[in-house]
N, CA, C and O of each residue as an XYZ file, in Angstrom:
684
protein
N      -3.323     59.140    -47.994
C      -2.520     58.246    -48.859
C      -1.573     58.333    -49.882
O      -1.870     59.077    -50.816
N      -0.376     57.679    -49.931
C       0.750     57.867    -51.070
C      -0.208     57.041    -52.297
O      -0.924     56.083    -52.004
N      -0.089     57.569    -53.651
C      -0.535     56.977    -54.309
C       0.552     55.719    -54.846
O       1.721     55.668    -54.462
N      -0.023     54.791    -55.740
C       0.645     53.347    -56.540
C       1.351     52.468    -55.539
O       2.332     51.859    -55.965
N       0.921     52.261    -53.947
C       1.818     52.002    -53.644
C       0.606     51.019    -52.754
O       1.178     50.330    -51.909
N      -0.807     50.829    -52.767
C      -1.628     50.198    -52.043
C      -2.219     49.004    -53.197
O      -2.285     49.360    -54.373
N      -2.515     48.014    -52.935
C      -3.609     47.300    -53.658
C      -4.624     47.758    -54.015
O      -5.217     48.547    -53.279
N      -5.186     47.360    -55.392
C      -6.395     48.103    -55.695
C      -7.929     47.005    -55.190
O      -7.981     45.849    -55.610
N      -8.621     47.354    -54.634
C      -9.934     47.393    -53.506
C     -10.603     47.186    -54.532
O     -10.603     48.030    -55.428
N     -11.439     45.840    -54.658
C     -13.319     45.710    -55.546
C     -13.602     44.824    -54.970
O     -13.192     44.256    -53.958
N     -14.611     44.652    -55.893
C     -15.731     43.624    -55.297
C     -15.468     42.089    -55.602
O     -15.266     41.766    -56.773
N     -15.464     41.345    -54.827
C     -14.991     40.208    -54.616
C     -15.753     38.364    -54.177
O     -15.755     37.977    -53.008
N     -16.163     37.725    -55.016
C     -17.412     36.523    -54.629
C     -15.983     35.365    -54.097
O     -14.903     34.968    -54.535
N     -16.957     35.190    -52.765
C     -16.652     34.306    -51.904
C     -17.160     33.350    -51.790
O     -18.219     33.368    -51.163
N     -16.723     32.212    -52.266
C     -16.983     30.677    -52.188
C     -17.372     29.989    -51.097
O     -18.335     30.032    -51.862
N     -17.692     29.267    -49.890
C     -17.461     28.714    -48.980
C     -17.385     27.180    -49.109
O     -17.876     26.853    -50.190
N     -16.959     26.144    -48.418
C     -16.406     24.748    -48.530
C     -18.163     24.182    -48.652
O     -18.579     23.319    -49.426
N     -18.954     24.952    -47.657
C     -20.405     23.876    -47.662
C     -21.152     24.382    -49.195
O     -21.969     23.644    -49.745
N     -20.813     25.529    -49.697
C     -21.177     25.778    -51.484
C     -22.086     27.152    -51.205
O     -22.664     27.843    -52.044
N     -22.020     27.355    -49.535
C     -22.737     29.378    -50.089
C     -21.830     30.105    -50.344
O     -20.780     29.988    -49.714
N     -21.930     30.779    -51.046
C     -21.696     32.435    -51.508
C     -22.092     33.836    -51.613
O     -23.196     34.295    -51.321
N     -21.575     34.158    -51.841
C     -21.654     36.213    -51.315
C     -20.600     36.764    -51.764
O     -19.494     36.311    -52.059
N     -21.255     38.267    -51.802
C     -20.197     39.255    -52.443
C     -20.116     39.887    -51.504
O     -20.955     39.993    -50.610
N     -18.603     40.628    -51.630
C     -17.841     41.190    -50.738
C     -16.909     42.119    -51.322
O     -16.818     42.113    -52.549
N     -16.096     43.034    -50.553
C     -14.959     43.806    -51.251
C     -13.508     43.109    -50.467
O     -13.434     42.696    -49.310
N     -12.458     43.141    -51.486
C     -11.577     42.898    -51.332
C     -10.444     42.898    -52.193
O     -11.056     42.910    -53.262
N      -9.341     42.894    -52.488
C      -7.839     43.019    -52.895
C      -8.123     42.059    -53.988
O      -8.081     42.547    -55.117
N      -8.482     40.453    -53.867
C      -8.810     39.669    -54.745
C     -10.052     39.394    -55.464
O     -11.029     39.132    -54.763
N     -10.194     39.405    -56.730
C     -11.583     38.963    -57.469
C     -12.645     37.875    -56.677
O     -13.818     37.925    -56.309
N     -11.634     36.946    -56.636
C     -12.299     35.579    -56.147
C     -11.952     34.997    -54.929
O     -10.735     34.824    -54.855
N     -12.810     34.490    -53.572
C     -11.351     33.770    -52.753
C     -12.786     32.457    -52.290
O     -14.009     32.320    -52.344
N     -11.279     31.607    -51.757
C     -12.351     29.992    -51.472
C     -12.194     30.241    -49.656
O     -11.402     30.968    -49.057
N     -12.773     29.755    -49.365
C     -12.675     29.642    -47.367
C     -13.749     28.701    -46.945
O     -14.974     28.769    -47.048
N     -12.961     27.813    -46.447
C     -13.544     26.779    -45.514
C     -14.988     27.108    -44.918
O     -15.987     26.636    -45.461
N     -15.082     27.938    -43.776
C     -15.780     27.865    -43.018
C     -16.700     29.464    -43.262
O     -16.090     30.195    -44.042
N     -17.705     29.928    -42.856
C     -18.680     31.167    -42.953
C     -19.758     31.056    -42.104
O     -20.080     30.050    -41.473
N     -20.260     32.046    -42.112
C     -21.486     32.481    -41.435
C     -22.562     31.231    -41.304
O     -23.140     30.940    -40.256
N     -22.696     30.650    -42.380
C     -23.932     29.258    -42.613
C     -23.315     28.081    -41.946
O     -24.042     27.375    -41.247
N     -22.224     27.828    -42.065
C     -21.595     26.494    -41.697
C     -20.676     26.496    -39.982
O     -20.432     25.571    -39.207
N     -20.461     27.533    -39.940
C     -19.152     27.700    -38.740
C     -20.436     27.255    -37.008
O     -21.623     27.473    -36.767
N     -19.532     26.725    -36.403
C     -20.070     26.304    -35.280
C     -20.772     27.384    -34.427
O     -21.907     27.416    -33.952
N     -19.763     28.242    -34.380
C     -20.447     29.331    -33.408
C     -21.228     29.598    -33.446
O     -21.749     29.812    -32.352
N     -22.274     29.909    -34.985
C     -23.681     30.794    -36.060
C     -24.507     29.164    -36.007
O     -25.721     29.000    -36.133
N     -23.856     28.480    -35.867
C     -24.931     27.442    -35.799
C     -25.779     26.489    -34.742
O     -26.849     25.888    -34.642
N     -24.771     26.722    -34.151
C     -25.345     25.987    -32.617
C     -25.322     24.829    -32.662
O     -26.000     24.164    -31.877
N     -24.326     24.118    -33.841
C     -24.002     22.543    -33.899
C     -22.777     22.058    -33.892
O     -21.995     22.347    -34.798
N     -22.517     21.449    -33.120
C     -20.726     20.703    -33.454
C     -20.253     20.533    -34.703
O     -21.134     20.490    -35.562
N     -18.966     20.405    -35.139
C     -18.775     19.957    -36.529
C     -17.345     20.137    -36.147
O     -16.795     20.986    -35.445
N     -16.774     18.829    -36.980
C     -15.284     18.161    -36.609
C     -14.974     19.059    -37.693
O     -15.600     19.126    -38.750
N     -13.661     19.955    -37.266
C     -13.214     20.525    -38.710
C     -11.822     20.187    -38.702
O     -11.159     20.108    -37.668
N     -11.277     19.942    -40.125
C      -9.683     18.672    -40.149
C      -8.936     19.604    -40.691
O      -8.403     19.096    -41.678
N      -8.516     21.029    -40.536
C      -7.820     21.841    -41.761
C      -6.689     21.018    -41.864
O      -6.076     20.513    -40.924
N      -6.445     20.912    -43.072
C      -5.536     20.725    -43.772
C      -4.587     18.959    -43.042
O      -3.381     18.753    -42.907
N      -5.718     18.083    -42.751
C      -5.335     16.982    -42.866
C      -4.660     16.978    -41.244
O      -3.884     16.033    -41.387
N      -4.585     17.156    -40.683
C      -3.999     17.953    -38.808
C      -4.287     16.446    -38.400
O      -3.412     15.582    -38.457
N      -5.587     16.205    -37.983
C      -5.484     14.656    -37.116
C      -4.762     13.365    -37.990
O      -4.144     12.448    -37.448
N      -4.922     13.465    -39.061
C      -3.800     12.369    -39.754
C      -3.163     12.573    -39.606
O      -2.545     11.571    -39.246
N      -2.318     13.739    -39.571
C      -0.684     13.968    -39.431
C      -0.259     13.628    -37.594
O       0.785     13.212    -37.091
N      -1.315     13.944    -37.098
C      -1.360     13.399    -36.187
C      -1.208     12.247    -35.525
O      -0.367     12.037    -34.651
N      -2.066     11.445    -35.958
C      -2.246     10.250    -36.056
C      -0.738      9.373    -36.267
O       0.072      8.860    -35.496
N      -0.827      9.477    -37.345
C       0.258      9.621    -37.946
C       1.996      9.540    -37.237
O       2.918      8.786    -37.547
N       1.951     10.389    -36.441
C       2.818     10.777    -35.184
C       2.859      9.672    -34.196
O       3.673      8.770    -34.000
N       1.356     10.121    -33.436
C       1.739      9.783    -32.167
C       0.570      8.097    -32.231
O       0.401      7.396    -31.234
N      -0.024      7.814    -33.519
C      -0.854      6.926    -33.542
C      -0.130      5.165    -32.774
O      -0.719      4.375    -32.035
N       1.407      5.077    -33.383
C       2.276      3.881    -32.950
C       2.463      4.382    -31.899
O       1.768      3.698    -31.148
N       3.144      5.451    -31.063
C       2.812      5.265    -29.288
C       2.063      4.529    -28.588
O       2.357      3.588    -27.851
N       0.259      5.361    -29.049
C      -0.357      5.183    -28.783
C      -0.685      3.150    -28.269
O      -0.939      2.576    -27.210
N      -0.535      2.817    -29.346
C      -0.805      1.372    -29.083
C       0.147      0.826    -28.660
O      -0.104     -0.344    -28.367
N       1.393      1.193    -28.438
C       2.876      0.860    -27.953
C       2.440      0.892    -26.518
O       2.805      0.135    -25.618
N       1.695      1.779    -26.463
C       1.634      2.435    -24.685
C       0.566      1.151    -24.195
O       0.722      0.627    -23.092
N      -0.580      0.689    -25.176
C      -1.713      0.254    -24.789
C      -1.097     -1.404    -24.879
O      -1.775     -2.236    -24.275
N      -0.222     -1.754    -25.388
C       0.269     -3.414    -25.290
C       1.358     -3.722    -24.114
O       1.569     -4.829    -23.619
N       2.245     -2.031    -23.652
C       2.517     -2.278    -22.504
C       1.386     -2.499    -21.509
O       1.218     -3.623    -21.036
N       0.588     -1.454    -21.164
C       0.117     -1.556    -20.297
C      -1.196     -3.138    -20.107
O      -1.957     -3.405    -19.177
N      -1.014     -3.670    -21.083
C      -1.819     -4.922    -21.142
C      -0.581     -6.417    -20.719
O      -0.704     -7.604    -20.415
N       0.005     -5.911    -20.832
C       1.539     -6.903    -20.823
C       1.630     -6.693    -19.393
O       1.941     -7.658    -18.695
N       1.333     -5.218    -18.691
C       1.832     -4.877    -17.360
C       0.846     -5.876    -16.511
O       1.155     -6.829    -15.794
N      -0.368     -5.370    -16.813
C      -1.974     -5.754    -16.359
C      -1.631     -7.646    -16.387
O      -1.781     -8.320    -15.368
N      -1.295     -8.090    -17.363
C      -1.322     -9.826    -17.316
C      -0.366    -10.227    -16.321
O      -0.549    -11.262    -15.679
N       0.589     -9.529    -16.146
C       1.920    -10.189    -15.031
C       1.283     -9.853    -14.024
O       1.253    -10.854    -13.309
N       0.720     -8.982    -13.507
C      -0.199     -8.739    -11.907
C      -1.371    -10.221    -11.627
O      -1.382    -10.645    -10.472
N      -2.121    -10.807    -12.470
C      -2.942    -11.277    -12.469
C      -2.539    -12.760    -12.759
O      -3.114    -13.837    -12.607
N      -1.509    -12.438    -13.164
C      -0.519    -14.019    -13.147
C       0.279    -14.163    -11.815
O       0.629    -15.251    -11.358
N       0.525    -12.974    -11.251
C       1.407    -12.474    -10.076
C       0.365    -13.229     -8.860
O       0.788    -13.943     -7.950
N      -1.210    -12.845     -9.121
C      -2.175    -12.914     -7.725
C      -2.422    -14.392     -8.049
O      -2.686    -15.022     -7.025
N      -2.417    -15.131     -9.152
C      -3.064    -16.571     -9.180
C      -1.944    -17.326     -8.964
O      -2.164    -18.501     -8.669
N      -1.048    -17.049     -9.016
C       0.199    -18.201     -8.229
C       0.377    -17.732     -6.643
O       0.863    -18.609     -5.929
N       0.110    -16.696     -6.105
C      -0.029    -16.357     -4.697
C      -1.317    -17.172     -4.042
O      -1.337    -17.707     -2.934
N      -2.521    -17.118     -5.143
C      -3.411    -18.110     -4.288
C      -2.794    -19.214     -4.215
O      -2.297    -19.642     -3.173
N      -2.757    -19.909     -5.548
C      -2.153    -21.473     -5.357
C      -1.330    -21.705     -4.197
O      -1.579    -22.607     -3.397
N      -0.234    -20.816     -4.070
C       0.749    -21.190     -3.125
C      -0.170    -21.427     -1.838
O      -0.273    -22.548     -1.340
N      -0.896    -20.196     -1.278
C      -1.616    -20.045     -0.187
C      -2.795    -21.166     -0.018
O      -3.362    -21.049      1.068
N      -3.444    -22.541     -1.081
C      -4.266    -22.378     -1.214
C      -3.144    -23.733     -0.330
O      -3.344    -24.152      0.810
N      -2.217    -24.090     -1.094
C      -0.913    -25.307     -0.892
C      -0.967    -25.186     -0.103
O      -1.383    -26.201      0.456
N      -0.670    -23.965      0.900
C      -0.290    -24.141      2.766
C      -1.336    -24.463      3.262
O      -1.259    -25.168      4.268
N      -2.698    -24.076      2.755
C      -4.007    -24.247      3.752
C      -4.152    -25.626      3.484
O      -4.297    -26.163      4.582
N      -4.202    -26.813      2.230
C      -3.871    -28.199      2.373
C      -3.086    -28.291      3.242
O      -3.579    -28.445      4.360
N      -1.732    -28.247      3.156
C      -0.466    -29.119      3.999
C      -1.368    -28.734      5.278
O      -1.795    -29.818      5.674
N      -1.789    -27.876      5.985
C      -2.260    -27.546      7.741
C      -2.813    -28.170      8.064
O      -2.660    -28.865      9.069
N      -4.247    -28.141      6.822
C      -5.515    -29.355      7.136
C      -4.862    -30.941      7.013
O      -5.587    -31.711      7.643
N      -3.967    -31.480      6.524
C      -3.217    -32.598      6.669
C      -2.329    -33.019      7.820
O      -1.985    -34.106      8.285
N      -2.061    -31.601      8.137
C      -1.116    -31.958      9.470
C      -1.575    -32.376     10.365
O      -1.354    -33.383     11.037
N      -2.861    -30.902     10.462
C      -4.125    -31.391     12.054
C      -4.521    -32.835     11.732
O      -4.621    -33.621     12.674
N      -4.710    -33.170     10.720
C      -5.352    -34.484     10.829
C      -4.361    -35.453     11.327
O      -4.769    -36.189     12.225
N      -3.054    -35.620     10.907
C      -2.012    -36.017     11.538
C      -1.997    -36.317     12.623
O      -2.014    -37.425     13.160
N      -1.942    -34.726     13.243
C      -2.162    -34.710     14.725
C      -3.154    -35.303     15.699
O      -3.047    -35.375     16.924
N      -4.366    -35.808     14.744
C      -5.795    -36.118     15.206
C      -5.586    -37.451     15.555
O      -5.798    -38.110     16.573
N      -5.075    -37.701     14.361
C      -4.452    -39.136     14.327
C      -3.945    -39.729     15.320
O      -4.536    -40.544     16.029
N      -2.896    -39.388     15.433
C      -1.672    -39.750     16.791
C      -2.670    -39.384     17.832
O      -2.850    -40.446     18.429
N      -3.563    -38.303     18.490
C      -4.038    -38.251     19.668
C      -4.936    -39.095     19.781
O      -5.182    -39.617     20.869
N      -5.758    -39.460     18.392
C      -6.752    -40.778     18.832
C      -5.737    -41.875     19.201
O      -6.136    -42.242     20.306
N      -4.580    -42.650     18.876
C      -3.790    -43.395     19.335
C      -3.841    -43.640     20.282
O      -4.424    -44.575     20.832
N      -3.042    -42.591     20.797
C      -2.674    -41.919     21.960
C      -4.130    -42.660     23.066
O      -4.229    -43.649     23.792
N      -4.854    -41.770     22.745
C      -6.361    -42.107     23.616
C      -6.388    -43.334     23.430
O      -6.233    -43.786     24.564
N      -6.534    -44.606     22.386
C      -6.602    -45.807     22.602
C      -5.861    -46.625     23.469
O      -6.092    -47.508     24.296
N      -4.700    -45.917     22.909
C      -3.436    -46.975     24.077
C      -3.727    -46.463     25.371
O      -3.795    -47.443     26.113
N      -3.894    -45.622     25.890
C      -4.272    -45.079     27.152
C      -5.290    -45.437     28.070
O      -5.109    -45.328     29.283
N      -6.727    -46.008     27.406
C      -7.649    -46.944     27.540
C      -6.795    -48.327     27.515
O      -6.888    -48.822     28.638
N      -6.290    -48.841     26.978
C      -5.826    -50.516     26.856
C      -4.811    -49.936     28.306
O      -4.838    -50.756     29.224
N      -4.335    -49.230     28.468
C      -2.951    -49.717     30.067
C      -3.556    -49.575     31.238
O      -3.126    -49.832     32.362
N      -4.790    -49.062     30.836
C      -5.707    -49.035     32.074
C      -6.609    -50.243     32.924
O      -7.823    -50.050     32.995
N      -5.898    -51.791     33.729
C      -6.218    -52.360     34.113
C      -7.798    -52.801     34.462
O      -8.372    -52.312     35.434
N      -8.408    -53.714     33.629
C      -9.429    -54.066     34.189
C      -9.588    -54.826     35.091
O      -8.839    -55.793     35.234
N     -10.630    -54.563     35.937
C     -10.561    -55.282     37.456
C     -12.081    -55.906     37.502
O     -13.109    -55.254     37.683
N     -11.951    -57.696     37.241
C     -13.267    -58.264     37.229
C     -13.418    -58.253     38.704
O     -12.508    -58.357     39.526
N     -14.980    -58.081     38.985
C     -15.532    -58.561     40.400
C     -15.155    -59.504     40.574
O     -14.456    -59.573     41.585
N     -15.378    -61.105     39.589
C     -14.773    -62.248     40.039
C     -13.452    -62.508     40.638
O     -13.112    -63.073     41.678
N     -12.828    -61.952     39.715
C     -11.052    -62.210     40.523
C     -11.097    -61.487     41.596
O     -10.761    -62.261     42.493
N     -11.321    -60.409     42.074
C     -11.585    -59.689     43.492
C     -12.135    -60.507     44.464
O     -11.696    -60.584     45.612
N     -13.037    -61.089     44.056
C     -13.467    -62.084     44.473
C     -13.294    -63.571     45.476
O     -13.493    -64.151     46.543
N     -12.699    -63.580     43.973
C     -11.536    -65.181     44.565
C     -10.477    -64.432     45.455
O     -10.559    -65.101     46.485
N      -9.829    -63.766     45.626
C      -8.773    -63.230     46.359
C      -8.986    -62.626     47.739
O      -8.095    -62.571     48.586
N      -9.811    -62.326     47.853
C     -10.931    -61.557     48.591
C     -11.151    -62.888     49.645
O     -11.249    -64.027     49.187
N     -11.187    -62.734     50.444
C     -11.648    -63.137     52.332
C     -13.059    -63.194     52.255
O     -13.671    -62.326     51.633
N     -13.753    -64.311     52.936
C     -15.164    -63.810     52.938
C     -15.610    -62.465     53.406
O     -16.385    -61.655     52.899
N     -14.658    -62.438     54.912
C     -15.710    -61.673     55.758
C     -15.007    -60.014     55.158
O     -15.297    -58.885     55.552
N     -14.280    -60.327     54.374
C     -13.360    -58.260     53.944
C     -14.359    -58.759     52.271
O     -13.950    -58.211     51.247
N     -15.131    -59.388     52.184
C     -16.113    -59.694     50.802
C     -17.534    -59.256     50.848
O     -18.366    -59.708     50.061
N     -17.924    -58.046     52.114
C     -18.336    -57.162     51.862
C     -18.183    -56.393     51.714
O     -18.759    -55.659     50.911
N     -17.287    -56.145     52.439
C     -16.360    -54.584     52.034
C     -15.409    -54.455     50.541
O     -14.981    -53.317     50.350
N     -15.137    -55.223     49.756
C     -14.575    -55.154     48.520
C     -15.836    -55.268     48.009
O     -16.440    -54.196     47.945
N     -16.291    -56.019     47.711
C     -17.527    -55.518     46.719
C     -17.989    -54.199     46.561
O     -18.407    -53.877     45.449
N     -17.989    -53.477     47.369
C     -18.478    -52.001     47.091
C     -17.437    -51.238     46.437
O     -17.594    -50.200     45.795
N     -16.080    -52.014     46.723
C     -14.523    -51.389     45.996
C     -14.044    -52.038     44.999
O     -12.932    -51.799     44.526
N     -15.189    -53.332     44.378
C     -15.139    -53.410     42.750
C     -16.050    -52.617     42.446
O     -15.911    -52.099     41.338
N     -17.017    -52.302     43.074
C     -18.007    -51.288     42.151
C     -17.377    -49.838     41.441
O     -17.587    -49.480     40.282
N     -16.583    -49.143     42.427
C     -15.994    -48.370     42.595
C     -15.263    -48.408     41.369
O     -15.513    -47.737     40.367
N     -13.954    -49.589     41.576
C     -13.255    -49.441     40.394
C     -13.433    -49.690     39.606
O     -12.480    -49.878     38.849
N     -15.692    -50.037     38.808
C     -15.532    -50.743     37.731
C     -16.665    -49.568     37.199
O     -17.286    -49.490     36.139
N     -16.654    -48.658     38.458
C     -16.907    -47.553     37.674
C     -15.871    -46.836     37.292
O     -15.793    -46.367     36.157
N     -14.806    -46.650     38.361
C     -13.475    -45.596     37.540
C     -12.869    -46.686     36.310
O     -11.935    -46.330     35.592
N     -13.323    -47.640     36.206
C     -12.744    -48.132     34.625
C     -13.721    -47.783     33.322
O     -13.402    -47.852     32.135
N     -14.872    -47.427     33.827
C     -15.702    -46.949     33.230
C     -15.554    -45.231     32.493
O     -15.953    -44.724     31.445
N     -14.932    -44.843     33.429
C     -14.715    -43.254     33.704
C     -13.313    -43.247     32.583
O     -13.310    -42.504     31.601
N     -12.259    -44.103     32.874
C     -10.862    -43.594     32.348
C     -11.445    -43.224     30.930
O     -11.593    -42.021     30.716
N     -11.911    -44.416     29.599
C     -12.199    -44.224     28.754
C     -12.456    -42.824     28.115
O     -12.242    -42.439     26.965
N     -13.134    -41.982     29.518
C     -14.102    -41.475     28.892
C     -13.668    -40.087     28.980
O     -14.097    -39.220     28.220
N     -12.512    -39.797     30.236
C     -11.553    -39.510     30.177
C     -10.469    -39.013     28.793
O     -10.194    -38.006     28.141
N     -10.137    -40.339     28.875
C      -8.730    -40.668     27.747
C      -9.442    -39.377     26.860
O      -8.930    -38.269     26.699
N     -11.269    -40.014     26.134
C     -11.217    -38.959     25.360
C     -11.416    -37.611     25.342
O     -11.536    -36.894     24.349
N     -11.441    -37.334     26.381
C     -11.829    -35.949     26.305
C     -10.069    -35.127     26.547
O      -9.924    -33.918     26.362
N      -9.109    -35.883     26.896
C      -7.806    -35.287     26.994
C      -7.796    -35.091     25.891
O      -7.559    -33.996     25.381
N      -8.109    -36.340     25.176
C      -7.261    -36.286     23.547
C      -7.976    -35.154     22.363
O      -7.326    -34.517     21.534
N      -9.669    -35.107     22.574
C      -9.840    -33.853     22.269
C     -10.089    -32.247     22.859
O     -10.808    -31.382     22.357
N      -9.192    -32.154     24.170
C      -8.542    -30.720     24.552
C      -7.129    -30.948     24.408
O      -6.539    -30.290     25.264
N      -6.512    -31.462     23.840
C      -4.867    -31.992     23.280
C      -5.445    -31.570     21.752
O      -5.242    -30.362     21.639
N      -5.916    -31.956     20.857
C      -5.797    -31.531     19.519
C      -6.656    -30.140     19.448
O      -6.404    -29.583     18.380
N      -7.549    -29.433     20.204
C      -8.167    -28.154     20.234
C      -6.784    -26.800     20.889
O      -6.646    -25.611     20.599
N      -6.174    -27.508     21.618
C      -4.926    -27.035     22.117
C      -3.587    -26.625     20.456
O      -2.762    -25.727     20.294
N      -4.012    -27.807     19.579
C      -2.548    -28.217     19.267
C      -3.064    -27.083     17.877
O      -2.158    -26.505     17.276
N      -4.261    -26.882     17.529
C      -4.709    -25.774     16.535
C      -4.229    -24.761     16.562
O      -4.588    -23.887     15.772
């Protein structure tokens, strides 16, 4: 070793931020440290938050406003999506209501057509046919008159069935 180029090696009193003190050898007489074997998480097995020189505060100062801006932008996007969904649902509801009103209008038209068809069918009374018929033909005509009455009774039922099938096919 060369002489007069190396620092003097002496006893040193080491003081930790946790309050622990011990003596060792160093080039300075006193040392102040932040972590020692009594408080370091590796030796204690407990997690400890270590903020050396305000690093966390500096990070928050530097990037904190950016994180709030990102959160605000995401909230605005979420609100816009919710508004779009609500408008789409309202449009679909209006379309369903318009379609239901159109179906109701068509059903009313079919009902009117069916009632008009029933009114157009001539009703033949047995009394009118008996006055016009000759007495010899009366016996044959009576069976025909009852058949016509049966047909006129069936005609409204057929008209209603026709209106129902048309309404079903329109849907």
